[in-house]
C-alpha positions in Angstrom: 32.3 -17.0 3.3 30.2 -20.1 2.7 26.7 -18.7 2.1 23.3 -20.2 1.6 21.2 -17.8 -0.5 17.5 -17.7 -0.1 15.3 -15.7 -2.4 12.6 -16.0 -5.1 11.5 -12.9 -7.2 13.5 -10.5 -9.4 14.1 -8.3 -6.4 16.5 -10.9 -4.9 18.5 -11.5 -8.1 21.0 -8.6 -7.8 21.9 -9.7 -4.3 22.6 -13.3 -5.4 24.7 -12.0 -8.3 26.6 -9.5 -6.2 27.5 -12.1 -3.5 28.7 -14.6 -6.2 30.7 -11.9 -8.0 32.3 -10.8 -4.7 33.9 -14.2 -4.4 31.7 -15.8 -1.7 31.0 -19.5 -2.1 27.3 -20.0 -2.6 26.8 -23.5 -1.3 23.1 -23.7 -2.2 20.4 -21.4 -3.5 17.0 -21.9 -1.9 14.0 -20.6 -3.8 10.3 -21.3 -4.0 9.2 -24.1 -6.4 8.2 -23.4 -10.0 4.7 -21.9 -10.3 2.1 -22.0 -13.1 2.3 -18.7 -15.1 1.1 -17.3 -18.4 -1.8 -18.2 -20.5 -0.8 -21.8 -20.7 -0.3 -22.0 -17.0 3.0 -23.8 -17.6 5.4 -24.2 -14.6 7.9 -21.4 -14.5 11.0 -21.3 -12.4 11.5 -18.3 -10.1 13.8 -15.4 -11.2 16.3 -16.5 -8.6 16.3 -20.1 -9.9 17.0 -18.9 -13.4 19.9 -16.7 -12.2 21.3 -19.6 -10.1 21.2 -22.0 -13.0 23.0 -19.5 -15.3 25.7 -19.3 -12.6 25.8 -23.1 -12.2 24.8 -22.9 -8.6 23.0 -25.7 -6.8 19.3 -25.0 -6.4 16.9 -26.4 -3.8 13.1 -25.6 -3.9 11.4 -27.2 -1.0 7.7 -26.4 -0.5 8.4 -26.0 3.3 11.3 -26.0 5.7 9.3 -27.4 8.6 10.3 -31.1 8.4 13.3 -32.4 10.3 14.6 -33.9 7.1 14.7 -30.5 5.3 16.3 -28.9 8.3 19.0 -31.5 8.6 19.8 -31.1 4.8 20.1 -27.4 5.4 22.4 -27.8 8.4 24.6 -30.3 6.6 25.6 -27.5 4.2 27.9 -26.2 6.9 27.2 -22.6 5.9 28.9 -19.6 7.6 25.8 -17.5 6.8 22.4 -17.4 5.2 21.4 -14.4 3.2 17.7 -13.9 2.6 16.0 -11.6 0.1 12.2 -11.9 -0.4 12.3 -15.7 -0.1 8.6 -16.0 0.8 8.8 -18.9 3.3 9.0 -18.6 7.1 12.3 -19.9 8.5 11.8 -22.2 11.5 14.2 -21.7 14.4 16.4 -24.7 13.4 17.1 -23.0 10.1 17.8 -19.7 11.7 20.2 -21.4 14.1 22.1 -23.6 11.6 24.5 -21.1 9.9 27.6 -20.3 12.1 27.0 -16.6 11.8 23.2 -16.7 11.6 20.9 -15.3 8.9 20.8 -11.8 7.4 17.9 -10.3 5.5 17.7 -7.7 2.8 14.4 -5.8 3.6 13.0 -3.2 1.4 12.0 -0.5 4.0 13.6 1.5 6.8 12.7 -0.7 9.7 10.8 -0.8 11.9 8.5 0.8 9.4 6.7 -1.5 7.0 7.5 -4.9 8.3 6.0 -7.6 6.2 5.3 -8.8 2.7 4.7 -5.6 0.7 6.8 -2.8 2.1 7.5 -1.1 -1.3 3.8 -0.9 -2.3 2.6 0.2 1.1 5.2 3.0 1.4 4.1 4.4 -1.9 0.4 4.1 -1.2 0.8 5.7 2.2 2.5 8.8 0.7 5.9 8.3 2.4 8.6 10.6 1.1 11.4 8.2 1.8 12.0 4.5 1.9 15.1 2.4 1.7 16.9 -0.9 2.5 17.6 -2.4 5.9 20.1 -5.2 6.5 19.0 -7.1 9.6 19.8 -10.2 11.6 16.8 -12.6 11.4 14.9 -13.9 14.3 11.6 -15.7 14.8 9.5 -12.5 14.7 8.3 -10.9 11.4 11.2 -8.6 10.4 11.9 -7.8 14.0 15.6 -8.6 14.2 18.4 -6.2 15.1 19.6 -3.9 12.3 23.1 -3.7 10.8 23.0 -1.2 7.9 20.6 1.2 6.2 20.3 3.0 2.9 17.7 5.8 2.4 16.0 6.3 -1.0 13.5 9.1 -2.0 10.2 7.8 -3.4 9.3 10.9 -5.4 6.9 9.8 -8.2 8.2 6.3 -8.8 6.1 3.3 -9.4 6.4 0.1 -7.3 8.2 -1.5 -10.3 10.7 1.3 -10.6 11.3 1.5 -6.9 11.7 -2.3 -6.6 14.5 -2.3 -9.3 16.3 0.6 -7.6 16.1 -0.9 -4.1 17.2 -4.3 -5.4 20.5 -2.9 -6.7 21.0 -0.8 -3.6 20.3 -3.8 -1.4 22.8 -6.0 -3.2 25.6 -3.5 -2.8 24.7 -2.8 0.8 24.7 -6.5 1.6 28.1 -7.0 0.1 29.5 -4.0 2.0 27.9 -5.3 5.2 29.6 -8.7 4.9 33.0 -6.9 4.5 32.5 -5.0 7.8 30.4 -7.6 9.6 32.8 -8.4 12.5 32.9 -4.7 13.4 29.3 -3.8 13.0 27.1 -3.0 16.1 23.5 -4.2 15.7 20.8 -1.8 16.6 17.6 -3.1 18.2 14.3 -2.1 16.6 11.8 0.0 18.5 8.7 -2.0 18.3 6.6 1.0 19.3 7.5 2.6 16.0 6.6 -0.5 13.9 4.1 -0.4 11.1 3.1 -3.4 9.0 2.9 -4.0 5.2 0.4 -6.8 4.6 0.4 -8.6 1.3 -1.6 -6.8 -1.4 -5.1 -8.2 -1.7 -6.5 -8.4 -5.2 -9.8 -6.9 -3.9 -8.0 -3.6 -3.0 -6.7 -3.0 -6.5 -10.1 -1.8 -7.7 -10.3 2.0 -7.9 -13.0 3.6 -5.8 -13.7 7.0 -7.3 -15.1 8.3 -4.1 -11.6 8.6 -2.7 -9.5 11.7 -3.3 -7.4 11.8 -6.5 -4.0 12.0 -4.7 -4.7 8.8 -2.8 -5.9 7.0 -6.0 -2.8 8.2 -7.9 -0.6 6.8 -5.1 -2.5 3.5 -5.4 -1.9 3.5 -9.2 1.9 3.9 -8.6 2.0 1.5 -5.7 0.3 -1.3 -7.7 2.1 -0.7 -11.0 2.9 -2.8 -12.9 1.4 -5.7 -10.8 -1.3 -6.4 -9.9 -2.4 -3.0 -11.3 -5.1 -0.6 -10.0 -8.1 -1.0 -12.2 -11.5 0.3 -13.2 -14.4 -1.3 -15.2 -15.7 0.1 -18.5 -18.4 -1.6 -20.5 -17.8 -4.8 -18.6 -14.0 -4.7 -19.4 -11.4 -4.4 -16.7 -8.8 -1.8 -17.5 -5.6 -1.3 -15.5 -4.2 2.1 -14.9 -0.4 2.1 -14.8 0.3 5.8 -14.8 -2.0 8.8 -14.0 -1.9 12.4 -12.9 -4.0 14.5 -10.6 -6.1 17.2 -12.2 -7.6 20.1 -10.2 -11.2 19.6 -11.4 -14.4 18.6 -9.7 -17.5 16.5 -10.6 -19.6 13.5 -9.7 -17.1 10.8 -8.6 -16.6 8.2 -11.3 -17.8 10.5 -14.2 -15.6 11.6 -17.1 -15.1 15.4 -17.2 -13.9 15.6 -20.8 -12.9 13.4 -23.8 -9.4 12.8 -22.4 -10.6 10.3 -19.8 -10.3 12.7 -16.9 -12.3 11.1 -14.1 -13.8 12.9 -11.2 -12.9 11.7 -7.7 -14.2 12.5 -4.3 -11.8 15.4 -4.3 -10.1 16.6 -7.6 -9.9 14.3 -10.6 -7.6 11.7 -12.1 -6.4 11.5 -15.7 -5.0 8.1 -16.6 -1.9 8.4 -18.8 -1.0 4.8 -19.4 -3.4 1.9 -19.3 -3.6 -1.8 -20.1 -6.6 -3.7 -21.3 -7.1 -7.4 -20.4 -4.8 -9.6 -22.5 -3.3 -6.6 -24.3 0.0 -4.7 -24.0 0.2 -1.5 -22.1 -0.5 1.7 -24.1 -0.8 5.4 -23.8 -4.3 6.6 -23.1 -4.3 8.7 -26.4 -3.9 5.4 -28.3 -6.6 3.8 -26.3 -9.0 6.7 -26.9 -8.4 6.7 -30.7 -9.8 3.2 -30.8 -12.4 3.7 -28.2 -13.6 7.3 -27.7 -15.1 8.0 -24.3 -17.3 11.1 -24.2 -17.6 13.5 -21.3 -20.2 12.4 -18.8 -19.5 8.7 -19.1 -19.9 6.8 -15.8 -16.8 4.7 -15.0 -17.2 1.7 -12.8 
């Protein structure tokens, strides 16, 4: 098929690669424009743009698709189908209507649960046992379209980073298989009464509140690792927690209970296992404590 691919972060890269390697003609790759990144704030292309250029595929990166000009340029591609994976821009109705067979989306949840921008993080933070991939036909609503295929994946003790990589590969293969069977597939309408929403992660919610219970905080650590990272403050320094374990101990919330950085929570305690100081690489907590011992009874902010 003649496909327009629309995606931006690393999650979308396996789907682009799989479609190209399956022999489909990628007539254009749409991705968000380069953004400032790193210490020097130099413009960096998206992961999808990098992959597209490696494969010598034409790249377009409009800031918006709302203008009649951008919509006409999209329609002029004469695509059979658009495949969307974490593109990050709302598709106006003329864009949705332009491909002959419509637009399909690779969504990282079992719809109608966790519609929205952060389904992987929200599923982990909520304590869900399972998540997965849904291939759906796109319509004007937020992830509300009829569903064509599913794949279920256990969450277990995975971080958002680990789960994102796993779901990206599964989503790629599920999309390729869906296109093979597309004419015979029967779309299943979503039950809006069962819908939950996954709003974008707000930086303010990444701070650890020690009055919460340790299991909830541990899920936050996994749900926000590696980025933006759940964090606490110590001696005026922000420290991210990338991995932690729940410890069955009690104490005043926010106070260390030993010299291993076991921190009392509202219920039970949390022991960080891997942390990251501002501007430094991630490290095991033992290495951190060798350079900065923290005695029992220290109050953590």
